C-alpha positions as CSV (number, residue, x, y, z in Angstrom):
1,X,-18.8,-38.1,-29.1
2,X,-17.9,-35.0,-31.1
3,X,-17.1,-32.0,-29.1
4,X,-19.2,-28.9,-29.5
5,X,-17.5,-25.9,-31.0
6,X,-17.8,-23.0,-28.6
7,X,-15.2,-20.8,-30.3
8,X,-17.8,-18.6,-31.8
9,X,-19.5,-18.1,-28.5
10,X,-16.2,-17.2,-26.8
11,X,-15.4,-14.7,-29.5
12,X,-18.8,-13.0,-29.0
13,X,-18.4,-13.0,-25.2
14,X,-14.9,-11.4,-25.5
15,X,-16.2,-8.8,-27.9
16,X,-19.0,-8.0,-25.4
17,X,-16.4,-7.7,-22.7
18,X,-14.3,-5.3,-24.7
19,X,-17.3,-3.2,-25.6
20,X,-19.2,-3.0,-22.3
21,X,-16.9,-4.4,-19.6
22,X,-17.8,-6.7,-16.8
23,X,-20.2,-4.3,-15.2
24,X,-22.9,-5.0,-17.8
25,X,-22.6,-8.8,-17.5
26,X,-24.4,-11.3,-15.3
27,X,-22.2,-12.9,-12.6
28,X,-22.1,-16.2,-14.4
29,X,-20.9,-14.5,-17.5
30,X,-18.1,-12.9,-15.6
31,X,-17.1,-16.2,-14.2
32,X,-17.5,-17.9,-17.6
33,X,-15.0,-15.5,-19.2
34,X,-12.5,-15.8,-16.3
35,X,-12.7,-19.6,-16.7
36,X,-11.6,-19.3,-20.4
37,X,-8.1,-18.9,-19.2
38,X,-8.1,-22.1,-17.0
39,X,-10.4,-24.3,-19.1
40,X,-9.5,-23.8,-22.8
41,X,-11.6,-26.5,-24.5
42,X,-14.9,-26.8,-22.6
43,X,-18.2,-24.9,-22.3
44,X,-17.4,-22.7,-19.3
45,X,-20.9,-21.1,-19.4
46,X,-22.5,-24.2,-17.9
47,X,-19.6,-24.7,-15.4
48,X,-19.9,-21.1,-14.2
49,X,-23.7,-21.4,-13.8
50,X,-23.2,-24.7,-11.8
51,X,-20.6,-23.1,-9.6
52,X,-22.7,-20.1,-8.7
53,X,-25.8,-22.3,-8.1
54,X,-23.7,-24.5,-5.8
55,X,-22.0,-21.8,-3.8
56,X,-24.6,-19.0,-4.0
57,X,-22.7,-16.1,-5.6
58,X,-19.6,-15.3,-7.6
59,X,-17.8,-14.0,-4.5
60,X,-18.6,-17.2,-2.6
61,X,-17.0,-19.2,-5.5
62,X,-13.9,-17.1,-5.2
63,X,-13.9,-17.6,-1.4
64,X,-14.3,-21.3,-1.6
65,X,-11.3,-23.5,-0.8
66,X,-9.4,-25.6,-3.4
67,X,-10.9,-28.8,-2.0
68,X,-14.4,-27.4,-2.1
69,X,-14.0,-26.3,-5.7
70,X,-12.5,-29.7,-6.6
71,X,-15.5,-31.4,-5.1
72,X,-17.6,-29.3,-7.4
73,X,-15.9,-30.8,-10.4
74,X,-12.9,-28.6,-11.1
75,X,-9.3,-29.8,-11.3
76,X,-6.7,-28.6,-8.8
77,X,-5.3,-26.2,-11.4
78,X,-8.7,-24.7,-12.1
79,X,-9.6,-24.5,-8.4
80,X,-6.3,-22.8,-7.5
81,X,-6.9,-20.3,-10.3
82,X,-10.2,-19.2,-8.9
83,X,-9.0,-18.9,-5.3
84,X,-6.4,-16.4,-6.5
85,X,-8.9,-13.7,-7.2
86,X,-9.5,-12.4,-3.7
87,X,-5.7,-12.2,-3.1
88,X,-5.2,-10.4,-6.4
89,X,-8.0,-7.9,-5.5
90,X,-6.3,-7.2,-2.2
91,X,-2.8,-6.8,-3.7
92,X,-4.2,-4.6,-6.4
93,X,-6.0,-2.2,-4.0
94,X,-3.1,-2.1,-1.6
95,X,-0.6,-1.4,-4.3
96,X,-2.9,1.2,-6.0
97,X,-3.5,3.2,-2.9
98,X,-0.3,2.5,-1.0
99,X,1.4,5.9,-0.7
100,X,3.9,7.0,2.0
101,X,2.5,10.5,1.8
102,X,-1.1,9.3,2.3
103,X,-2.8,10.9,5.3
104,X,-4.6,8.4,7.5
105,X,-7.5,9.6,9.6
106,X,-11.0,8.6,10.7
107,X,-12.4,9.7,7.3
108,X,-10.6,7.0,5.4
109,X,-9.3,4.5,7.9
110,X,-12.1,1.9,7.6
111,X,-11.7,1.7,3.8
112,X,-8.0,1.5,4.2
113,X,-8.4,-1.4,6.6
114,X,-11.1,-3.3,4.6
115,X,-9.0,-3.4,1.5
116,X,-6.2,-5.1,3.4
117,X,-8.5,-7.9,4.7
118,X,-10.0,-8.9,1.3
119,X,-9.7,-12.7,1.0
120,X,-8.3,-13.0,4.5
121,X,-11.4,-13.0,6.7
122,X,-11.7,-16.7,7.0
123,X,-8.7,-16.8,9.3
124,X,-7.7,-14.4,12.1
125,X,-5.3,-11.8,10.9
126,X,-3.9,-8.7,12.7
127,X,-3.0,-5.4,11.2
128,X,-1.2,-2.6,13.0
129,X,-1.1,0.9,11.4
130,X,1.4,3.4,12.7
131,X,1.2,7.0,11.8
132,X,3.5,10.0,12.4
133,X,2.5,13.3,13.9
134,X,1.3,14.5,10.5
135,X,-1.0,11.6,10.0
136,X,1.2,10.0,7.3
137,X,1.4,6.2,7.0
138,X,4.6,5.0,8.5
139,X,4.5,1.2,8.8
140,X,2.2,-1.7,9.8
141,X,4.4,-4.0,11.9
142,X,4.4,-3.6,15.6
143,X,8.0,-4.9,16.2
144,X,9.3,-2.0,14.1
145,X,7.2,0.7,15.8
146,X,10.0,2.3,17.8
147,X,12.2,2.5,14.7
148,X,9.9,5.0,13.1
149,X,8.6,8.4,14.1
150,X,5.2,7.1,14.9
151,X,3.1,9.0,17.4
152,X,-0.3,7.2,16.9
153,X,-1.6,3.8,15.9
154,X,-4.7,1.9,14.7
155,X,-5.0,-1.8,15.0
156,X,-7.5,-4.1,13.3
157,X,-8.1,-7.8,13.2
158,X,-10.5,-10.1,11.4
159,X,-13.1,-12.4,13.0
160,X,-13.5,-15.7,11.0
161,X,-16.9,-16.1,12.6
162,X,-18.3,-13.4,10.2
163,X,-19.5,-11.3,13.2
164,X,-17.7,-8.0,13.6
165,X,-18.5,-7.9,17.4
166,X,-15.6,-7.4,19.9
167,X,-15.2,-10.1,22.4
168,X,-14.2,-9.6,26.0
169,X,-10.7,-10.9,25.1
170,X,-10.5,-8.3,22.3
171,X,-11.2,-5.5,24.8
172,X,-8.7,-6.8,27.3
173,X,-6.0,-7.3,24.7
174,X,-6.7,-3.8,23.3
175,X,-6.3,-2.2,26.7
176,X,-3.0,-4.0,27.3
177,X,-1.7,-3.0,23.9
178,X,-2.7,0.6,24.5
179,X,-0.6,0.6,27.7
180,X,2.3,-1.1,25.9
181,X,2.3,1.4,23.1
182,X,2.0,4.3,25.5
183,X,5.3,3.1,27.0
184,X,7.1,3.8,23.7
185,X,5.2,7.1,23.1
186,X,2.6,5.8,20.7
187,X,-1.1,6.6,21.3
188,X,-3.5,3.8,20.2
189,X,-6.4,5.6,18.6
190,X,-8.7,2.7,17.8
191,X,-9.1,-1.0,17.4
192,X,-11.3,-2.3,14.5
193,X,-12.9,-5.7,14.2
194,X,-13.3,-6.8,10.6
195,X,-15.8,-9.3,9.3
196,X,-17.7,-9.6,6.1
197,X,-16.0,-6.4,4.8
198,X,-17.4,-4.4,7.7
199,X,-15.4,-2.6,10.5
200,X,-16.6,-2.1,14.0
201,X,-14.7,0.5,16.1
202,X,-14.0,-0.3,19.8
203,X,-13.4,3.4,20.4
204,X,-16.8,4.4,19.0
205,X,-18.4,1.6,21.0
206,X,-16.9,3.1,24.1
207,X,-14.8,0.0,24.9
208,X,-11.3,1.7,24.9
């Protein structure tokens, strides 16, 4: 069977991208173009539509596992390529806004935290943010807390369940951590639960 020539379509889509950007495209068109670089010789428009139909959205496609994407007809190489996008988004945002002179406070802390959990919410991860007396970001690893001039801290962790609701264990662990940090002169300001790109504050909930 003779292969269809999609080169003209690809050229038109790339021209559309260069002129208008991804914001003016349908989700399947965005995915279609991204797949050009993993599937050079096939009609990726149909593949993109099928993937979005199967998983429900372009973000769900990116969040799917390699095995899930392989079961949808992709090769391991193609599946791995798509699973990289959440990690790339997180690395990009953290790198872009990482600044040792950045002031961390309640006005920007939730956005700061959410960026660092992109692509990681399917498994439990913990983030500790230590700040000095001026509010500047110092470091995010608890074992190094006493090696820096940190006076305050925020902690956050993800809930793989997708529900940003603190459990009884979360509350107890937070209280224990608050006591432990106090021993080295660090005040725990808040603990955030992250799920589905949302943050719930234990402090605002009156739990710590």
